[in-house]
C-alpha positions as CSV (number, residue, x, y, z in Angstrom):
1,X,4.6,-40.2,-20.2
2,X,3.5,-37.4,-22.5
3,X,1.4,-36.1,-19.7
4,X,4.8,-35.2,-18.3
5,X,6.4,-33.8,-21.4
6,X,3.5,-31.8,-22.0
7,X,3.1,-30.2,-18.5
8,X,7.3,-29.6,-18.5
9,X,7.4,-28.4,-22.6
10,X,4.9,-25.7,-20.9
11,X,6.5,-24.9,-18.3
12,X,7.7,-21.4,-19.8
13,X,6.2,-18.1,-20.4
14,X,4.6,-18.3,-23.7
15,X,5.2,-15.8,-26.9
16,X,3.9,-12.8,-26.0
17,X,3.1,-13.2,-29.9
18,X,1.3,-16.7,-28.9
19,X,-0.8,-15.6,-25.1
20,X,-2.9,-13.6,-26.5
21,X,-4.3,-15.2,-28.8
22,X,-4.2,-18.3,-26.3
23,X,-6.2,-16.8,-23.1
24,X,-9.2,-15.6,-25.5
25,X,-9.6,-19.5,-26.6
26,X,-8.8,-20.8,-23.2
27,X,-9.8,-18.5,-20.6
28,X,-12.6,-16.7,-22.5
29,X,-16.2,-16.5,-20.6
30,X,-17.3,-15.7,-24.0
31,X,-21.0,-15.2,-22.7
32,X,-19.9,-12.0,-20.9
33,X,-18.4,-10.5,-24.3
34,X,-21.6,-11.4,-26.1
35,X,-23.9,-9.6,-23.8
36,X,-21.6,-6.3,-24.2
37,X,-21.6,-6.8,-28.1
38,X,-25.6,-6.8,-27.5
39,X,-25.4,-3.5,-25.0
40,X,-23.6,-2.0,-28.1
41,X,-25.4,-2.5,-30.8
42,X,-28.9,-1.9,-28.7
43,X,-28.4,0.5,-25.9
44,X,-25.0,2.3,-25.8
45,X,-25.7,4.4,-23.3
46,X,-26.3,1.2,-20.9
47,X,-22.5,0.0,-21.1
48,X,-21.2,2.6,-19.2
49,X,-21.3,2.8,-14.9
50,X,-22.5,5.7,-12.5
51,X,-20.0,5.5,-11.5
52,X,-17.6,5.9,-14.0
53,X,-15.5,8.8,-13.3
54,X,-15.0,7.2,-10.3
55,X,-13.9,4.2,-11.6
56,X,-12.0,6.5,-14.0
57,X,-9.7,7.9,-11.1
58,X,-8.9,4.5,-9.8
59,X,-7.9,3.4,-12.9
60,X,-5.4,5.8,-13.3
61,X,-4.2,5.9,-9.2
62,X,-4.1,2.2,-9.8
63,X,-1.4,2.1,-13.1
64,X,0.2,4.7,-11.4
65,X,1.1,2.9,-8.1
66,X,0.9,-0.9,-8.4
67,X,4.3,-1.9,-8.4
68,X,4.9,-4.2,-11.2
69,X,3.8,-2.9,-14.1
70,X,5.8,0.9,-14.9
71,X,7.7,-1.1,-17.4
72,X,4.4,-2.0,-19.7
73,X,3.7,1.1,-22.4
74,X,0.5,-0.2,-23.0
75,X,-0.8,0.1,-19.7
76,X,0.4,3.8,-19.4
77,X,-0.6,4.5,-22.3
78,X,-3.8,6.8,-23.3
79,X,-5.0,3.5,-25.4
80,X,-4.7,1.3,-22.1
81,X,-6.3,3.0,-19.5
82,X,-8.7,3.8,-21.9
83,X,-9.4,0.2,-22.5
84,X,-9.3,-0.5,-18.6
85,X,-11.7,2.3,-17.8
86,X,-14.7,1.1,-20.5
87,X,-13.8,-3.0,-19.4
88,X,-14.2,-1.9,-15.4
89,X,-16.9,0.7,-15.6
90,X,-19.2,-2.5,-17.4
91,X,-18.1,-4.8,-15.0
92,X,-19.3,-2.9,-12.6
93,X,-22.6,-2.8,-14.4
94,X,-22.8,-6.8,-14.9
95,X,-21.7,-7.9,-11.1
96,X,-24.5,-5.3,-10.0
97,X,-21.9,-4.8,-6.6
98,X,-19.0,-1.8,-5.7
99,X,-15.7,-2.7,-7.2
100,X,-13.3,-4.1,-5.0
101,X,-9.0,-3.3,-5.4
102,X,-9.1,-7.3,-6.9
103,X,-11.2,-6.0,-9.6
104,X,-9.7,-3.3,-10.6
105,X,-5.8,-5.7,-10.3
106,X,-7.5,-8.5,-11.9
107,X,-7.6,-6.3,-15.3
108,X,-4.1,-4.8,-15.4
109,X,-2.6,-8.6,-16.6
110,X,-4.9,-8.6,-18.6
111,X,-5.1,-4.8,-20.4
112,X,-1.2,-5.2,-20.1
113,X,-1.3,-8.2,-22.7
114,X,-1.3,-5.2,-25.7
115,X,-4.7,-4.5,-27.8
116,X,-5.1,-2.7,-30.9
117,X,-7.2,-0.1,-30.1
118,X,-10.2,0.2,-27.1
119,X,-12.9,-0.3,-29.6
120,X,-16.0,-2.3,-28.4
121,X,-14.7,-5.7,-29.7
122,X,-12.0,-5.5,-27.8
123,X,-13.6,-4.2,-24.7
124,X,-16.1,-7.4,-25.2
125,X,-12.9,-10.0,-25.6
126,X,-10.9,-8.1,-22.8
127,X,-14.5,-8.3,-20.6
128,X,-14.4,-12.5,-21.3
129,X,-11.2,-12.6,-20.2
130,X,-11.7,-11.1,-16.9
131,X,-15.2,-13.1,-15.8
132,X,-12.7,-16.3,-17.6
133,X,-10.2,-15.3,-14.9
134,X,-12.3,-14.9,-11.9
135,X,-14.4,-18.0,-12.9
136,X,-10.6,-19.9,-12.8
137,X,-9.4,-18.0,-9.7
138,X,-13.0,-20.1,-8.2
139,X,-12.1,-22.8,-9.2
140,X,-8.3,-23.2,-7.8
141,X,-10.2,-21.6,-4.3
142,X,-11.4,-25.1,-4.1
143,X,-8.5,-27.0,-3.9
144,X,-6.6,-28.0,-0.3
145,X,-5.0,-25.4,1.5
146,X,-1.8,-27.0,0.7
147,X,-2.0,-26.6,-3.3
148,X,-2.0,-22.4,-2.2
149,X,1.1,-23.2,0.2
150,X,2.8,-25.0,-2.8
151,X,1.5,-22.0,-5.6
152,X,3.7,-19.6,-2.5
153,X,6.8,-21.9,-2.6
154,X,6.9,-21.6,-6.1
155,X,5.8,-17.7,-6.3
156,X,9.2,-17.4,-3.5
157,X,11.4,-19.5,-5.7
158,X,10.3,-17.1,-8.8
159,X,11.1,-13.6,-7.3
160,X,12.5,-13.8,-3.7
161,X,12.0,-10.3,-2.6
162,X,8.1,-11.7,-2.6
163,X,9.3,-12.8,1.3
164,X,9.3,-9.1,2.1
165,X,6.0,-8.3,0.9
166,X,4.4,-11.5,3.0
167,X,5.7,-10.1,6.2
168,X,4.1,-6.1,5.4
169,X,1.3,-7.8,4.4
170,X,0.8,-9.9,7.6
171,X,1.5,-6.9,9.5
172,X,-1.1,-5.0,7.8
173,X,-4.0,-7.9,8.1
174,X,-2.8,-8.8,12.1
175,X,-5.3,-6.2,13.4
176,X,-7.7,-8.5,11.7
177,X,-6.2,-11.8,12.9
178,X,-5.9,-12.7,9.0
179,X,-2.2,-14.3,10.1
180,X,-2.3,-18.3,8.8
181,X,-0.2,-19.3,6.3
182,X,-3.5,-20.2,4.2
183,X,-5.3,-16.9,4.9
184,X,-2.5,-15.2,4.1
185,X,-1.7,-16.9,0.6
186,X,-5.3,-17.2,-0.7
187,X,-5.4,-13.5,0.0
188,X,-2.9,-12.7,-2.2
189,X,-4.0,-15.5,-4.8
190,X,-7.2,-13.7,-4.9
191,X,-5.7,-10.8,-6.4
192,X,-3.1,-13.1,-8.3
193,X,-0.1,-12.0,-6.9
194,X,-0.6,-8.0,-8.5
195,X,1.2,-5.5,-6.9
196,X,3.6,-8.4,-5.0
197,X,5.5,-9.7,-8.3
198,X,6.9,-8.4,-11.3
199,X,4.5,-8.5,-14.4
200,X,6.5,-11.3,-16.1
201,X,6.0,-13.5,-13.0
202,X,2.3,-12.7,-12.8
203,X,1.7,-14.1,-16.7
204,X,4.0,-16.9,-16.2
205,X,1.8,-17.8,-13.1
206,X,-1.0,-17.6,-15.4
207,X,0.2,-19.0,-18.5
208,X,0.6,-21.7,-16.1
209,X,-3.4,-22.0,-14.9
210,X,-5.2,-21.2,-17.9
211,X,-2.8,-23.4,-20.5
212,X,-2.4,-26.6,-17.9
213,X,-5.3,-26.1,-15.5
214,X,-2.6,-27.6,-12.7
215,X,-0.8,-26.0,-9.8
216,X,1.4,-22.9,-11.1
217,X,5.2,-24.8,-11.3
218,X,8.4,-22.5,-11.3
219,X,11.2,-24.4,-13.5
220,X,15.0,-22.9,-12.2
221,X,16.3,-23.8,-15.5
222,X,14.2,-20.8,-17.0
């Protein structure tokens, strides 16, 4: 069928020149970016979290210590760092709760797309994408555990080292009795596997989620 052919065609990483524009078109929760732009125009001081210093310290720590993103030059540049800080500072105000590991890790692949600057216009775009990723993962989380297990199978094919990370994570979570496969995959899944997979594989999985709105799949010919 045409749908099957299209799925196979899209079962490859998107070219970097297309990834950003397509994400902004398909994934963005534009109302969040619009609220930020309005705040910048009317009350610029209201876009900065009271915890910005703490957020800044954590951003630097995540950029430095998160496996899989060491080769991303933009994320490690001053522009990338400032963009992530400004994004998460306003995100903290938007969500109205303390930022968690998930907030920082979901922001990283979006910041690593590469942006021209850390201007309010760019921050608004990244905020819209961050909100869109959260919405997408909430929708995927509502699927049955079979889907999550299928995701895990594909990820293991894409990155054999994941098995070792899963065993380590299983040990970390054993004290909280979160040891079933479904729960374990859900824990990895809600962070989009950031910290467990390489930057390229994470973006490939996100490509599949965004473009096909289907189970992320792995093409062994790629």
